[in-house]
All heavy atoms as TSV, in Angstrom:
chain	resi	resn	atom	element	x	y	z
A	1	MET	N	N	110.408	82.727	105.321
A	1	MET	CA	C	109.016	82.404	105.573
A	1	MET	C	C	108.134	83.128	104.561
A	1	MET	O	O	108.266	84.317	104.342
A	1	MET	CB	C	108.636	82.828	106.986
A	1	MET	CG	C	107.227	82.478	107.347
A	1	MET	SD	S	106.948	82.774	109.099
A	1	MET	CE	C	105.487	83.738	109.001
A	2	THR	N	N	107.244	82.407	103.936
A	2	THR	CA	C	106.334	82.974	102.957
A	2	THR	C	C	104.982	83.208	103.612
A	2	THR	O	O	104.481	82.359	104.337
A	2	THR	CB	C	106.155	82.007	101.768
A	2	THR	OG1	O	107.430	81.744	101.210
A	2	THR	CG2	C	105.250	82.599	100.725
A	3	SER	N	N	104.411	84.371	103.344
A	3	SER	CA	C	103.076	84.684	103.856
A	3	SER	C	C	102.070	84.502	102.738
A	3	SER	O	O	102.320	84.884	101.604
A	3	SER	CB	C	103.020	86.128	104.351
A	3	SER	OG	O	103.878	86.297	105.430
A	4	ILE	N	N	100.947	83.908	103.060
A	4	ILE	CA	C	99.863	83.744	102.097
A	4	ILE	C	C	98.779	84.737	102.485
A	4	ILE	O	O	98.251	84.695	103.590
A	4	ILE	CB	C	99.307	82.307	102.112
A	4	ILE	CG1	C	100.404	81.322	101.733
A	4	ILE	CG2	C	98.113	82.193	101.170
A	4	ILE	CD1	C	100.012	79.873	101.900
A	5	ILE	N	N	98.476	85.638	101.569
A	5	ILE	CA	C	97.468	86.659	101.849
A	5	ILE	C	C	96.079	86.149	101.498
A	5	ILE	O	O	95.135	86.344	102.238
A	5	ILE	CB	C	97.772	87.950	101.068
A	5	ILE	CG1	C	99.108	88.526	101.558
A	5	ILE	CG2	C	96.661	88.961	101.229
A	5	ILE	CD1	C	99.589	89.703	100.780
A	6	PHE	N	N	95.938	85.482	100.356
A	6	PHE	CA	C	94.644	84.985	99.918
A	6	PHE	C	C	94.678	83.465	99.908
A	6	PHE	O	O	95.443	82.864	99.162
A	6	PHE	CB	C	94.317	85.501	98.511
A	6	PHE	CG	C	94.289	86.994	98.420
A	6	PHE	CD1	C	95.322	87.685	97.816
A	6	PHE	CD2	C	93.240	87.714	98.955
A	6	PHE	CE1	C	95.309	89.061	97.725
A	6	PHE	CE2	C	93.211	89.092	98.880
A	6	PHE	CZ	C	94.251	89.772	98.267
A	7	SER	N	N	93.819	82.869	100.739
A	7	SER	CA	C	93.790	81.413	100.774
A	7	SER	C	C	92.401	80.910	101.125
A	7	SER	O	O	91.581	81.634	101.673
A	7	SER	CB	C	94.800	80.875	101.794
A	7	SER	OG	O	94.392	81.203	103.101
A	8	ILE	N	N	92.186	79.665	100.773
A	8	ILE	CA	C	90.976	78.946	101.166
A	8	ILE	C	C	91.471	77.629	101.752
A	8	ILE	O	O	92.263	76.925	101.126
A	8	ILE	CB	C	90.045	78.686	99.962
A	8	ILE	CG1	C	89.515	80.014	99.412
A	8	ILE	CG2	C	88.888	77.779	100.366
A	8	ILE	CD1	C	88.669	79.864	98.160
A	9	ASN	N	N	91.044	77.333	102.956
A	9	ASN	CA	C	91.466	76.106	103.629
A	9	ASN	C	C	92.996	75.988	103.691
A	9	ASN	O	O	93.560	74.933	103.438
A	9	ASN	CB	C	90.865	74.871	102.959
A	9	ASN	CG	C	89.362	74.883	102.991
A	9	ASN	OD1	O	88.750	75.343	103.954
A	9	ASN	ND2	N	88.735	74.401	101.939
A	10	ASP	N	N	93.661	77.100	103.971
A	10	ASP	CA	C	95.117	77.161	104.100
A	10	ASP	C	C	95.879	76.820	102.824
A	10	ASP	O	O	97.057	76.510	102.863
A	10	ASP	CB	C	95.606	76.274	105.250
A	10	ASP	CG	C	95.118	76.756	106.601
A	10	ASP	OD1	O	95.013	77.988	106.776
A	10	ASP	OD2	O	94.844	75.924	107.468
A	11	LYS	N	N	95.207	76.864	101.684
A	11	LYS	CA	C	95.865	76.664	100.395
A	11	LYS	C	C	95.792	77.977	99.628
A	11	LYS	O	O	94.741	78.606	99.566
A	11	LYS	CB	C	95.185	75.552	99.596
A	11	LYS	CG	C	95.319	74.184	100.235
A	11	LYS	CD	C	94.687	73.129	99.384
A	11	LYS	CE	C	94.830	71.776	100.085
A	11	LYS	NZ	N	94.244	70.701	99.303
A	12	PRO	N	N	96.925	78.414	99.055
A	12	PRO	CA	C	96.917	79.698	98.342
A	12	PRO	C	C	96.021	79.675	97.111
A	12	PRO	O	O	95.900	78.648	96.437
A	12	PRO	CB	C	98.371	79.904	97.953
A	12	PRO	CG	C	99.008	78.564	98.022
A	12	PRO	CD	C	98.219	77.763	99.017
A	13	LEU	N	N	95.375	80.806	96.847
A	13	LEU	CA	C	94.574	80.940	95.635
A	13	LEU	C	C	95.511	81.173	94.452
A	13	LEU	O	O	96.556	81.798	94.585
A	13	LEU	CB	C	93.619	82.126	95.751
A	13	LEU	CG	C	92.545	82.038	96.840
A	13	LEU	CD1	C	91.721	83.313	96.869
A	13	LEU	CD2	C	91.640	80.849	96.595
A	14	THR	N	N	95.103	80.707	93.300
A	14	THR	CA	C	95.891	80.942	92.095
A	14	THR	C	C	95.722	82.397	91.654
A	14	THR	O	O	94.755	83.075	92.025
A	14	THR	CB	C	95.430	80.032	90.942
A	14	THR	OG1	O	94.084	80.382	90.587
A	14	THR	CG2	C	95.525	78.561	91.316
A	15	GLU	N	N	96.667	82.873	90.849
A	15	GLU	CA	C	96.564	84.238	90.324
A	15	GLU	C	C	95.283	84.403	89.518
A	15	GLU	O	O	94.631	85.447	89.589
A	15	GLU	CB	C	97.767	84.559	89.447
A	15	GLU	CG	C	99.050	84.743	90.222
A	15	GLU	CD	C	100.220	85.077	89.326
A	15	GLU	OE1	O	100.049	85.845	88.362
A	15	GLU	OE2	O	101.305	84.546	89.593
A	16	ARG	N	N	94.920	83.391	88.768
A	16	ARG	CA	C	93.701	83.455	87.947
A	16	ARG	C	C	92.459	83.583	88.828
A	16	ARG	O	O	91.546	84.344	88.524
A	16	ARG	CB	C	93.599	82.219	87.065
A	16	ARG	CG	C	92.411	82.279	86.145
A	16	ARG	CD	C	92.396	81.144	85.173
A	16	ARG	NE	N	91.272	81.313	84.269
A	16	ARG	CZ	C	91.034	80.545	83.259
A	16	ARG	NH1	N	91.838	79.547	82.999
A	16	ARG	NH2	N	89.995	80.745	82.500
A	17	CYS	N	N	92.424	82.843	89.915
A	17	CYS	CA	C	91.290	82.905	90.836
A	17	CYS	C	C	91.174	84.309	91.447
A	17	CYS	O	O	90.092	84.880	91.508
A	17	CYS	CB	C	91.441	81.856	91.925
A	17	CYS	SG	S	90.065	81.805	93.084
A	18	ILE	N	N	92.300	84.858	91.863
A	18	ILE	CA	C	92.300	86.204	92.457
A	18	ILE	C	C	91.844	87.220	91.416
A	18	ILE	O	O	91.032	88.102	91.707
A	18	ILE	CB	C	93.691	86.554	93.011
A	18	ILE	CG1	C	93.996	85.660	94.217
A	18	ILE	CG2	C	93.775	88.024	93.392
A	18	ILE	CD1	C	95.429	85.721	94.694
A	19	SER	N	N	92.323	87.093	90.186
A	19	SER	CA	C	91.942	88.013	89.117
A	19	SER	C	C	90.443	87.941	88.835
A	19	SER	O	O	89.778	88.966	88.656
A	19	SER	CB	C	92.729	87.683	87.847
A	19	SER	OG	O	92.375	88.543	86.813
A	20	THR	N	N	89.904	86.719	88.816
A	20	THR	CA	C	88.473	86.533	88.580
A	20	THR	C	C	87.646	87.166	89.701
A	20	THR	O	O	86.652	87.857	89.449
A	20	THR	CB	C	88.139	85.034	88.461
A	20	THR	OG1	O	88.871	84.495	87.356
A	20	THR	CG2	C	86.660	84.799	88.255
A	21	LEU	N	N	88.066	86.948	90.944
A	21	LEU	CA	C	87.355	87.544	92.080
A	21	LEU	C	C	87.448	89.066	92.054
A	21	LEU	O	O	86.476	89.770	92.344
A	21	LEU	CB	C	87.907	87.006	93.401
A	21	LEU	CG	C	87.594	85.548	93.706
A	21	LEU	CD1	C	88.400	85.066	94.904
A	21	LEU	CD2	C	86.101	85.366	93.953
A	22	TYR	N	N	88.609	89.591	91.706
A	22	TYR	CA	C	88.816	91.034	91.613
A	22	TYR	C	C	87.850	91.640	90.593
A	22	TYR	O	O	87.169	92.629	90.876
A	22	TYR	CB	C	90.278	91.292	91.220
A	22	TYR	CG	C	90.659	92.739	91.034
A	22	TYR	CD1	C	90.607	93.635	92.087
A	22	TYR	CD2	C	91.104	93.198	89.803
A	22	TYR	CE1	C	90.977	94.955	91.917
A	22	TYR	CE2	C	91.482	94.506	89.633
A	22	TYR	CZ	C	91.412	95.389	90.684
A	22	TYR	OH	O	91.780	96.690	90.520
A	23	THR	N	N	87.763	91.027	89.419
A	23	THR	CA	C	86.852	91.504	88.376
A	23	THR	C	C	85.402	91.429	88.856
A	23	THR	O	O	84.630	92.384	88.691
A	23	THR	CB	C	87.021	90.667	87.088
A	23	THR	OG1	O	88.367	90.822	86.633
A	23	THR	CG2	C	86.058	91.097	86.013
A	24	LYS	N	N	85.043	90.320	89.468
A	24	LYS	CA	C	83.675	90.114	89.951
A	24	LYS	C	C	83.268	91.198	90.946
A	24	LYS	O	O	82.187	91.791	90.834
A	24	LYS	CB	C	83.568	88.736	90.619
A	24	LYS	CG	C	82.245	88.472	91.310
A	24	LYS	CD	C	82.270	87.150	92.045
A	24	LYS	CE	C	81.031	86.948	92.890
A	24	LYS	NZ	N	81.049	85.658	93.593
A	25	TYR	N	N	84.121	91.475	91.920
A	25	TYR	CA	C	83.754	92.431	92.965
A	25	TYR	C	C	83.844	93.881	92.504
A	25	TYR	O	O	83.099	94.731	92.994
A	25	TYR	CB	C	84.539	92.165	94.245
A	25	TYR	CG	C	84.003	90.927	94.929
A	25	TYR	CD1	C	84.709	89.736	94.916
A	25	TYR	CD2	C	82.754	90.936	95.538
A	25	TYR	CE1	C	84.189	88.598	95.514
A	25	TYR	CE2	C	82.226	89.813	96.127
A	25	TYR	CZ	C	82.946	88.643	96.111
A	25	TYR	OH	O	82.416	87.510	96.688
A	26	CYS	N	N	84.706	94.170	91.553
A	26	CYS	CA	C	84.713	95.521	90.979
A	26	CYS	C	C	83.380	95.784	90.285
A	26	CYS	O	O	82.776	96.849	90.448
A	26	CYS	CB	C	85.870	95.699	89.997
A	26	CYS	SG	S	87.474	95.955	90.790
A	27	LYS	N	N	82.913	94.805	89.519
A	27	LYS	CA	C	81.620	94.939	88.836
A	27	LYS	C	C	80.487	95.034	89.848
A	27	LYS	O	O	79.595	95.875	89.729
A	27	LYS	CB	C	81.379	93.756	87.897
A	27	LYS	CG	C	82.220	93.809	86.649
A	27	LYS	CD	C	81.964	92.595	85.761
A	27	LYS	CE	C	82.871	92.617	84.553
A	27	LYS	NZ	N	82.699	91.427	83.705
A	28	LYS	N	N	80.508	94.180	90.858
A	28	LYS	CA	C	79.438	94.144	91.858
A	28	LYS	C	C	79.284	95.475	92.580
A	28	LYS	O	O	78.175	95.932	92.838
A	28	LYS	CB	C	79.719	93.031	92.877
A	28	LYS	CG	C	78.668	92.926	93.966
A	28	LYS	CD	C	78.947	91.783	94.921
A	28	LYS	CE	C	77.880	91.724	95.999
A	28	LYS	NZ	N	78.001	90.539	96.834
A	29	PHE	N	N	80.411	96.121	92.908
A	29	PHE	CA	C	80.362	97.361	93.680
A	29	PHE	C	C	80.499	98.606	92.809
A	29	PHE	O	O	80.589	99.725	93.323
A	29	PHE	CB	C	81.433	97.345	94.772
A	29	PHE	CG	C	81.186	96.282	95.807
A	29	PHE	CD1	C	82.021	95.180	95.902
A	29	PHE	CD2	C	80.101	96.358	96.671
A	29	PHE	CE1	C	81.786	94.185	96.851
A	29	PHE	CE2	C	79.855	95.371	97.606
A	29	PHE	CZ	C	80.696	94.283	97.704
A	30	GLY	N	N	80.500	98.441	91.495
A	30	GLY	CA	C	80.566	99.584	90.594
A	30	GLY	C	C	81.885	100.344	90.667
A	30	GLY	O	O	81.921	101.553	90.480
A	31	ILE	N	N	82.963	99.613	90.930
A	31	ILE	CA	C	84.283	100.217	91.036
A	31	ILE	C	C	84.985	100.070	89.687
A	31	ILE	O	O	84.937	99.008	89.057
A	31	ILE	CB	C	85.116	99.504	92.124
A	31	ILE	CG1	C	84.444	99.664	93.485
A	31	ILE	CG2	C	86.547	100.015	92.151
A	31	ILE	CD1	C	85.045	98.780	94.574
A	32	ILE	N	N	85.638	101.139	89.254
A	32	ILE	CA	C	86.411	101.050	88.025
A	32	ILE	C	C	87.552	100.069	88.249
A	32	ILE	O	O	88.324	100.209	89.186
A	32	ILE	CB	C	86.965	102.435	87.624
A	32	ILE	CG1	C	85.819	103.392	87.312
A	32	ILE	CG2	C	87.908	102.315	86.433
A	32	ILE	CD1	C	86.257	104.826	87.120
A	33	GLN	N	N	87.638	99.086	87.367
A	33	GLN	CA	C	88.679	98.073	87.523
A	33	GLN	C	C	89.993	98.591	86.958
A	33	GLN	O	O	90.074	99.004	85.811
A	33	GLN	CB	C	88.287	96.781	86.822
A	33	GLN	CG	C	89.290	95.679	87.047
A	33	GLN	CD	C	88.860	94.371	86.439
A	33	GLN	OE1	O	87.735	94.216	86.020
A	33	GLN	NE2	N	89.765	93.433	86.387
A	34	LYS	N	N	90.995	98.603	87.799
A	34	LYS	CA	C	92.334	99.003	87.391
A	34	LYS	C	C	93.179	97.740	87.254
A	34	LYS	O	O	92.810	96.691	87.764
A	34	LYS	CB	C	92.972	99.904	88.449
A	34	LYS	CG	C	92.224	101.190	88.701
A	34	LYS	CD	C	92.931	102.001	89.765
A	34	LYS	CE	C	92.235	103.323	89.995
A	34	LYS	NZ	N	92.982	104.166	90.929
A	35	SER	N	N	94.318	97.884	86.610
A	35	SER	CA	C	95.231	96.742	86.559
A	35	SER	C	C	95.683	96.438	87.982
A	35	SER	O	O	95.621	97.295	88.857
A	35	SER	CB	C	96.454	97.070	85.690
A	35	SER	OG	O	97.274	98.041	86.338
A	36	SER	N	N	96.151	95.236	88.212
A	36	SER	CA	C	96.594	94.882	89.560
A	36	SER	C	C	97.768	95.765	89.979
A	36	SER	O	O	97.879	96.150	91.144
A	36	SER	CB	C	96.975	93.406	89.633
A	36	SER	OG	O	97.987	93.108	88.702
A	37	HIS	N	N	98.628	96.136	89.036
A	37	HIS	CA	C	99.750	97.027	89.359
A	37	HIS	C	C	99.238	98.401	89.803
A	37	HIS	O	O	99.700	98.953	90.795
A	37	HIS	CB	C	100.674	97.181	88.153
A	37	HIS	CG	C	101.758	98.176	88.371
A	37	HIS	ND1	N	102.865	97.916	89.149
A	37	HIS	CD2	C	101.894	99.452	87.949
A	37	HIS	CE1	C	103.638	98.987	89.178
A	37	HIS	NE2	N	103.071	99.928	88.453
A	38	LYS	N	N	98.268	98.938	89.079
A	38	LYS	CA	C	97.719	100.257	89.407
A	38	LYS	C	C	96.975	100.211	90.744
A	38	LYS	O	O	97.069	101.140	91.551
A	38	LYS	CB	C	96.795	100.722	88.276
A	38	LYS	CG	C	96.443	102.159	88.335
A	38	LYS	CD	C	97.665	103.008	88.054
A	38	LYS	CE	C	97.246	104.440	87.798
A	38	LYS	NZ	N	98.365	105.353	87.778
A	39	ALA	N	N	96.240	99.130	91.001
A	39	ALA	CA	C	95.532	98.995	92.276
A	39	ALA	C	C	96.520	98.933	93.432
A	39	ALA	O	O	96.322	99.558	94.480
A	39	ALA	CB	C	94.641	97.750	92.260
A	40	ARG	N	N	97.615	98.219	93.242
A	40	ARG	CA	C	98.663	98.120	94.271
A	40	ARG	C	C	99.294	99.475	94.519
A	40	ARG	O	O	99.496	99.887	95.651
A	40	ARG	CB	C	99.704	97.103	93.805
A	40	ARG	CG	C	100.928	96.982	94.669
A	40	ARG	CD	C	101.910	96.001	94.001
A	40	ARG	NE	N	103.226	96.094	94.535
A	40	ARG	CZ	C	103.667	95.383	95.570
A	40	ARG	NH1	N	102.866	94.534	96.159
A	40	ARG	NH2	N	104.892	95.531	95.997
A	41	LYS	N	N	99.593	100.186	93.438
A	41	LYS	CA	C	100.206	101.507	93.548
A	41	LYS	C	C	99.270	102.470	94.293
A	41	LYS	O	O	99.704	103.243	95.149
A	41	LYS	CB	C	100.547	102.040	92.159
A	41	LYS	CG	C	101.324	103.304	92.168
A	41	LYS	CD	C	101.804	103.676	90.773
A	41	LYS	CE	C	102.509	105.008	90.861
A	41	LYS	NZ	N	103.772	105.048	90.205
A	42	THR	N	N	97.983	102.418	93.983
A	42	THR	CA	C	96.996	103.274	94.648
A	42	THR	C	C	96.909	102.938	96.135
A	42	THR	O	O	96.859	103.829	96.988
A	42	THR	CB	C	95.612	103.110	93.979
A	42	THR	OG1	O	95.725	103.502	92.612
A	42	THR	CG2	C	94.548	103.941	94.674
A	43	PHE	N	N	96.912	101.652	96.464
A	43	PHE	CA	C	96.864	101.207	97.858
A	43	PHE	C	C	98.055	101.752	98.642
A	43	PHE	O	O	97.899	102.356	99.701
A	43	PHE	CB	C	96.831	99.678	97.902
A	43	PHE	CG	C	96.928	99.098	99.276
A	43	PHE	CD1	C	95.870	99.194	100.171
A	43	PHE	CD2	C	98.084	98.442	99.690
A	43	PHE	CE1	C	95.965	98.650	101.444
A	43	PHE	CE2	C	98.185	97.894	100.959
A	43	PHE	CZ	C	97.119	98.005	101.836
A	44	VAL	N	N	99.264	101.569	98.115
A	44	VAL	CA	C	100.476	102.033	98.794
A	44	VAL	C	C	100.461	103.554	98.921
A	44	VAL	O	O	100.755	104.110	99.982
A	44	VAL	CB	C	101.745	101.546	98.058
A	44	VAL	CG1	C	102.997	102.213	98.592
A	44	VAL	CG2	C	101.864	100.036	98.176
A	45	SER	N	N	100.085	104.238	97.859
A	45	SER	CA	C	100.032	105.694	97.860
A	45	SER	C	C	99.052	106.212	98.913
A	45	SER	O	O	99.348	107.163	99.646
A	45	SER	CB	C	99.620	106.186	96.471
A	45	SER	OG	O	99.514	107.578	96.446
A	46	ASN	N	N	97.888	105.577	99.005
A	46	ASN	CA	C	96.886	105.998	99.994
A	46	ASN	C	C	97.373	105.772	101.426
A	46	ASN	O	O	97.128	106.600	102.305
A	46	ASN	CB	C	95.557	105.278	99.772
A	46	ASN	CG	C	94.771	105.867	98.634
A	46	ASN	OD1	O	94.868	107.045	98.335
A	46	ASN	ND2	N	93.981	105.034	97.989
A	47	LEU	N	N	98.051	104.664	101.663
A	47	LEU	CA	C	98.599	104.425	102.997
A	47	LEU	C	C	99.593	105.519	103.375
A	47	LEU	O	O	99.516	106.102	104.464
A	47	LEU	CB	C	99.280	103.059	103.067
A	47	LEU	CG	C	98.387	101.827	103.004
A	47	LEU	CD1	C	99.239	100.560	102.965
A	47	LEU	CD2	C	97.431	101.781	104.176
A	48	LEU	N	N	100.515	105.823	102.468
A	48	LEU	CA	C	101.527	106.846	102.750
A	48	LEU	C	C	100.895	108.222	102.925
A	48	LEU	O	O	101.255	108.968	103.835
A	48	LEU	CB	C	102.569	106.879	101.627
A	48	LEU	CG	C	103.479	105.658	101.540
A	48	LEU	CD1	C	104.292	105.706	100.251
A	48	LEU	CD2	C	104.384	105.559	102.757
A	49	SER	N	N	99.929	108.562	102.067
A	49	SER	CA	C	99.278	109.866	102.129
A	49	SER	C	C	98.462	110.050	103.409
A	49	SER	O	O	98.199	111.174	103.822
A	49	SER	CB	C	98.363	110.060	100.923
A	49	SER	OG	O	99.117	110.106	99.741
A	50	ASN	N	N	98.064	108.933	104.019
A	50	ASN	CA	C	97.254	109.007	105.239
A	50	ASN	C	C	98.076	108.764	106.498
A	50	ASN	O	O	97.531	108.474	107.557
A	50	ASN	CB	C	96.075	108.037	105.148
A	50	ASN	CG	C	95.015	108.570	104.206
A	50	ASN	OD1	O	94.339	109.535	104.534
A	50	ASN	ND2	N	94.897	107.983	103.039
A	51	GLY	N	N	99.382	108.891	106.375
A	51	GLY	CA	C	100.247	108.886	107.545
A	51	GLY	C	C	100.657	107.537	108.105
A	51	GLY	O	O	101.188	107.475	109.211
A	52	VAL	N	N	100.421	106.461	107.361
A	52	VAL	CA	C	100.870	105.157	107.840
A	52	VAL	C	C	102.401	105.142	107.788
A	52	VAL	O	O	103.004	105.631	106.827
A	52	VAL	CB	C	100.273	104.009	106.999
A	52	VAL	CG1	C	100.826	102.660	107.434
A	52	VAL	CG2	C	98.755	104.014	107.098
A	53	ASN	N	N	103.005	104.613	108.816
A	53	ASN	CA	C	104.462	104.543	108.923
A	53	ASN	C	C	105.050	103.931	107.659
A	53	ASN	O	O	104.618	102.869	107.208
A	53	ASN	CB	C	104.831	103.720	110.160
A	53	ASN	CG	C	106.316	103.543	110.322
A	53	ASN	OD1	O	106.928	102.762	109.606
A	53	ASN	ND2	N	106.879	104.261	111.274
A	54	SER	N	N	106.062	104.610	107.093
A	54	SER	CA	C	106.636	104.165	105.816
A	54	SER	C	C	107.262	102.773	105.903
A	54	SER	O	O	107.212	102.011	104.939
A	54	SER	CB	C	107.661	105.171	105.302
A	54	SER	OG	O	108.734	105.284	106.201
A	55	ASN	N	N	107.815	102.422	107.046
A	55	ASN	CA	C	108.394	101.087	107.185
A	55	ASN	C	C	107.296	100.024	107.189
A	55	ASN	O	O	107.469	98.944	106.625
A	55	ASN	CB	C	109.261	100.992	108.438
A	55	ASN	CG	C	110.148	99.769	108.422
A	55	ASN	OD1	O	110.798	99.484	107.424
A	55	ASN	ND2	N	110.158	99.046	109.531
A	56	THR	N	N	106.172	100.339	107.799
A	56	THR	CA	C	105.025	99.424	107.804
A	56	THR	C	C	104.522	99.222	106.375
A	56	THR	O	O	104.245	98.098	105.956
A	56	THR	CB	C	103.900	99.970	108.705
A	56	THR	OG1	O	104.405	100.130	110.024
A	56	THR	CG2	C	102.692	99.053	108.711
A	57	VAL	N	N	104.415	100.331	105.635
A	57	VAL	CA	C	103.964	100.255	104.236
A	57	VAL	C	C	104.968	99.461	103.406
A	57	VAL	O	O	104.598	98.615	102.595
A	57	VAL	CB	C	103.758	101.665	103.643
A	57	VAL	CG1	C	103.374	101.578	102.170
A	57	VAL	CG2	C	102.706	102.431	104.430
A	58	ARG	N	N	106.256	99.721	103.611
A	58	ARG	CA	C	107.309	99.012	102.877
A	58	ARG	C	C	107.190	97.512	103.080
A	58	ARG	O	O	107.240	96.727	102.142
A	58	ARG	CB	C	108.691	99.495	103.332
A	58	ARG	CG	C	109.837	98.808	102.596
A	58	ARG	CD	C	111.174	99.070	103.255
A	58	ARG	NE	N	111.257	98.567	104.621
A	58	ARG	CZ	C	111.442	97.294	104.969
A	58	ARG	NH1	N	111.533	96.361	104.052
A	58	ARG	NH2	N	111.519	96.939	106.236
A	59	GLN	N	N	106.991	97.106	104.336
A	59	GLN	CA	C	106.872	95.678	104.633
A	59	GLN	C	C	105.613	95.087	104.012
A	59	GLN	O	O	105.640	93.984	103.452
A	59	GLN	CB	C	106.879	95.446	106.139
A	59	GLN	CG	C	108.239	95.700	106.765
A	59	GLN	CD	C	108.214	95.575	108.281
A	59	GLN	OE1	O	107.183	95.772	108.925
A	59	GLN	NE2	N	109.364	95.254	108.859
A	60	ALA	N	N	104.495	95.810	104.095
A	60	ALA	CA	C	103.235	95.316	103.527
A	60	ALA	C	C	103.331	95.165	102.007
A	60	ALA	O	O	102.772	94.240	101.430
A	60	ALA	CB	C	102.087	96.253	103.890
A	61	ALA	N	N	104.070	96.079	101.379
A	61	ALA	CA	C	104.220	96.039	99.926
A	61	ALA	C	C	105.293	95.052	99.480
A	61	ALA	O	O	105.385	94.719	98.301
A	61	ALA	CB	C	104.557	97.439	99.405
A	62	GLY	N	N	106.107	94.597	100.427
A	62	GLY	CA	C	107.162	93.660	100.093
A	62	GLY	C	C	108.379	94.315	99.461
A	62	GLY	O	O	109.131	93.670	98.748
A	63	HIS	N	N	108.540	95.609	99.716
A	63	HIS	CA	C	109.694	96.324	99.166
A	63	HIS	C	C	110.902	96.143	100.073
A	63	HIS	O	O	110.809	96.331	101.275
A	63	HIS	CB	C	109.396	97.825	99.053
A	63	HIS	CG	C	108.298	98.153	98.114
A	63	HIS	ND1	N	107.527	99.288	98.236
A	63	HIS	CD2	C	107.824	97.497	97.026
A	63	HIS	CE1	C	106.640	99.323	97.265
A	63	HIS	NE2	N	106.794	98.243	96.519
A	64	ALA	N	N	112.037	95.811	99.483
A	64	ALA	CA	C	113.272	95.666	100.256
A	64	ALA	C	C	113.865	97.034	100.602
A	64	ALA	O	O	114.493	97.197	101.642
A	64	ALA	CB	C	114.297	94.855	99.471
A	65	ASP	N	N	113.619	98.013	99.751
A	65	ASP	CA	C	114.210	99.338	99.904
A	65	ASP	C	C	113.106	100.382	100.058
A	65	ASP	O	O	112.173	100.423	99.250
A	65	ASP	CB	C	115.061	99.650	98.667
A	65	ASP	CG	C	115.883	100.914	98.789
A	65	ASP	OD1	O	115.435	101.867	99.455
A	65	ASP	OD2	O	116.974	100.954	98.212
A	66	LYS	N	N	113.218	101.242	101.080
A	66	LYS	CA	C	112.157	102.230	101.308
A	66	LYS	C	C	112.063	103.245	100.171
A	66	LYS	O	O	111.013	103.842	99.966
A	66	LYS	CB	C	112.328	102.929	102.653
A	66	LYS	CG	C	113.505	103.832	102.774
A	66	LYS	CD	C	113.515	104.483	104.146
A	66	LYS	CE	C	114.754	105.355	104.314
A	66	LYS	NZ	N	114.772	105.965	105.641
A	67	ARG	N	N	113.139	103.416	99.383
A	67	ARG	CA	C	113.059	104.331	98.239
A	67	ARG	C	C	112.047	103.845	97.221
A	67	ARG	O	O	111.374	104.647	96.569
A	67	ARG	CB	C	114.440	104.492	97.602
A	67	ARG	CG	C	115.414	105.272	98.485
A	67	ARG	CD	C	116.764	105.348	97.873
A	67	ARG	NE	N	117.340	103.987	97.898
A	67	ARG	CZ	C	118.551	103.679	97.544
A	67	ARG	NH1	N	119.370	104.609	97.111
A	67	ARG	NH2	N	118.990	102.429	97.615
A	68	THR	N	N	111.914	102.548	97.096
A	68	THR	CA	C	110.911	101.990	96.189
A	68	THR	C	C	109.517	102.386	96.645
A	68	THR	O	O	108.668	102.780	95.854
A	68	THR	CB	C	111.020	100.447	96.128
A	68	THR	OG1	O	112.343	100.100	95.749
A	68	THR	CG2	C	110.020	99.849	95.159
A	69	THR	N	N	109.286	102.303	97.951
A	69	THR	CA	C	107.982	102.662	98.521
A	69	THR	C	C	107.674	104.127	98.257
A	69	THR	O	O	106.553	104.482	97.869
A	69	THR	CB	C	107.961	102.363	100.030
A	69	THR	OG1	O	108.310	100.989	100.234
A	69	THR	CG2	C	106.585	102.611	100.619
A	70	TYR	N	N	108.658	104.998	98.459
A	70	TYR	CA	C	108.421	106.426	98.252
A	70	TYR	C	C	108.173	106.792	96.795
A	70	TYR	O	O	107.601	107.851	96.516
A	70	TYR	CB	C	109.572	107.255	98.852
A	70	TYR	CG	C	109.418	107.406	100.343
A	70	TYR	CD1	C	110.292	106.760	101.209
A	70	TYR	CD2	C	108.391	108.154	100.886
A	70	TYR	CE1	C	110.149	106.874	102.591
A	70	TYR	CE2	C	108.231	108.284	102.249
A	70	TYR	CZ	C	109.116	107.652	103.093
A	70	TYR	OH	O	108.956	107.764	104.445
A	71	ASN	N	N	108.543	105.941	95.870
A	71	ASN	CA	C	108.232	106.195	94.460
A	71	ASN	C	C	106.734	106.119	94.199
A	71	ASN	O	O	106.259	106.534	93.148
A	71	ASN	CB	C	108.973	105.210	93.554
A	71	ASN	CG	C	110.449	105.498	93.458
A	71	ASN	OD1	O	110.889	106.635	93.685
A	71	ASN	ND2	N	111.230	104.484	93.160
A	72	TYR	N	N	105.964	105.602	95.154
A	72	TYR	CA	C	104.518	105.471	95.001
A	72	TYR	C	C	103.777	106.748	95.401
A	72	TYR	O	O	102.586	106.863	95.192
A	72	TYR	CB	C	103.987	104.298	95.835
A	72	TYR	CG	C	104.243	102.957	95.210
A	72	TYR	CD1	C	105.500	102.375	95.264
A	72	TYR	CD2	C	103.241	102.263	94.572
A	72	TYR	CE1	C	105.758	101.138	94.698
A	72	TYR	CE2	C	103.471	101.020	93.990
A	72	TYR	CZ	C	104.729	100.464	94.054
A	72	TYR	OH	O	104.972	99.255	93.483
A	73	LEU	N	N	104.481	107.697	95.999
A	73	LEU	CA	C	103.827	108.953	96.376
A	73	LEU	C	C	103.449	109.734	95.116
A	73	LEU	O	O	104.211	109.764	94.157
A	73	LEU	CB	C	104.734	109.796	97.271
A	73	LEU	CG	C	104.813	109.338	98.719
A	73	LEU	CD1	C	105.893	110.129	99.465
A	73	LEU	CD2	C	103.484	109.504	99.410
A	74	PRO	N	N	102.270	110.366	95.164
A	74	PRO	CA	C	101.838	111.138	93.976
A	74	PRO	C	C	102.698	112.372	93.763
A	74	PRO	O	O	103.348	112.885	94.598
A	74	PRO	CB	C	100.402	111.541	94.309
A	74	PRO	CG	C	100.168	111.209	95.735
A	74	PRO	CD	C	101.303	110.377	96.201
């Protein structure tokens, strides 16, 4: 089963659309724009650092192995 995180009218957004929206909202809110990989790494790291269950984080990140998730710790 595939999960769609970003969609409009139950149709998945393209990578280009997501990238454009990401750039737009970073500029709008004065946030330093990081690469999508760096933003993902920061998200996972923050979840782990704030005590979110590692298995929950692993599933959210789509990691098959929890060792991959722990590589995101600072």
